[in-house]
C-alpha positions in Angstrom: 33.1 -15.1 20.2 33.7 -14.9 16.5 35.9 -17.2 14.6 38.3 -15.8 12.1 39.7 -18.1 9.4 43.1 -16.9 8.5 46.2 -17.7 6.6 49.1 -16.3 8.6 52.0 -14.7 6.7 55.0 -13.4 8.6 56.0 -14.2 12.2 56.6 -11.5 14.7 60.2 -10.4 15.0 62.1 -9.9 18.3 62.1 -6.4 19.6 63.8 -4.4 22.3 61.9 -4.1 25.5 62.0 -1.2 28.0 65.4 -2.3 29.4 67.0 -2.3 25.9 67.4 -6.1 25.7 65.8 -8.2 23.0 62.8 -10.4 23.8 62.6 -13.7 22.0 60.0 -14.6 19.3 57.9 -16.7 21.7 57.5 -13.8 24.2 56.5 -11.1 21.7 54.6 -13.4 19.4 50.8 -13.1 19.3 48.1 -15.1 17.6 49.4 -13.9 14.2 52.6 -16.0 14.8 50.8 -19.3 15.4 51.5 -22.1 12.9 50.0 -25.5 12.8 52.9 -28.0 12.6 53.6 -31.7 12.7 56.2 -34.5 12.6 56.1 -38.2 11.9 57.2 -40.0 15.1 60.4 -42.0 14.3 63.3 -43.3 16.2 65.2 -40.1 15.4 64.9 -36.8 17.2 61.7 -35.4 15.6 61.0 -31.7 15.3 57.7 -30.2 14.2 57.7 -28.3 10.9 55.0 -25.7 10.0 52.2 -26.7 7.7 53.5 -30.1 6.3 55.6 -33.0 7.5 56.8 -36.2 5.9 59.1 -39.1 6.6 60.1 -42.5 5.4 59.2 -45.2 7.9 60.6 -48.4 6.6 58.2 -51.4 6.1 55.5 -50.1 8.5 51.8 -50.3 7.6 51.1 -47.4 10.0 53.0 -44.5 11.5 52.2 -41.9 14.2 51.7 -38.3 13.2 52.1 -35.7 15.9 50.5 -32.3 15.4 51.2 -29.2 17.4 51.1 -25.4 17.3 54.4 -23.5 17.0 55.3 -19.8 17.2 53.4 -19.0 20.4 54.1 -19.5 24.1 51.6 -22.0 25.4 53.1 -22.2 28.9 51.3 -19.1 30.4 47.8 -20.3 29.6 47.0 -17.4 27.3 46.0 -19.6 24.4 43.3 -22.3 24.1 44.3 -25.0 21.7 41.5 -27.2 20.3 42.1 -30.0 17.8 39.1 -30.3 15.5 37.4 -33.1 13.6 37.7 -35.7 16.4 40.7 -37.3 14.6 43.2 -37.3 17.5 43.8 -40.6 19.2 45.5 -38.7 22.1 45.9 -35.1 23.1 48.3 -34.1 25.8 50.5 -31.2 27.0 54.3 -31.1 27.1 56.5 -28.3 28.4 58.5 -28.4 25.2 55.7 -28.6 22.6 52.6 -27.4 24.3 49.3 -29.1 23.4 49.9 -31.9 20.9 47.7 -34.4 19.1 48.7 -37.8 17.8 47.0 -40.1 15.4 47.8 -43.2 13.4 48.2 -42.7 9.6 48.7 -44.9 6.6 51.4 -44.6 3.9 51.3 -42.6 0.7 48.4 -40.3 1.6 48.0 -36.8 3.0 46.4 -36.5 6.5 45.3 -32.9 7.3 44.7 -31.9 10.9 42.9 -28.7 11.8 43.4 -26.8 15.1 41.7 -23.8 16.5 43.9 -21.4 18.5 42.1 -18.8 20.7 43.8 -15.9 22.4 42.0 -15.8 25.7 43.1 -12.2 26.3 41.6 -10.8 23.1 39.0 -13.4 22.2 40.4 -13.7 18.7 40.6 -17.1 17.2 42.1 -18.7 14.1 41.8 -22.1 12.5 45.1 -23.5 11.2 46.0 -26.7 9.4 49.0 -29.0 9.0 49.3 -32.1 6.8 51.2 -35.3 7.5 52.4 -37.9 5.0 54.8 -40.8 5.1 56.2 -43.4 2.8 57.1 -47.0 3.7 60.3 -47.0 1.6 59.4 -50.6 0.6 
């Protein structure tokens, strides 16, 4: 299996299926729609953003960064998600986010996380990256 390093540009758009109804992005999206994403875990409702995330976590010496892959449907088992570099403190699966990786980070510094996404139907693979950062606000 060959590894392809790629920077992904535009996501797949919804299209009409044979019945004339539109399928959503997740269902028509392939590997080209995958984006590494992250959020800083706070008391608010946190949503992963592609490529870069940041937050202010008041007076905390550490924060938890949560990394994920967005833009693809992970529920059907078509994609293998592998977090690289042994930096994840924990990796688990949720029905809302798919496979996620969490790790503790310090303030005022960028923390990149690489992830390999493999399409098990085609054998194609990409390595993506998201970067987390937070400030203490103090």
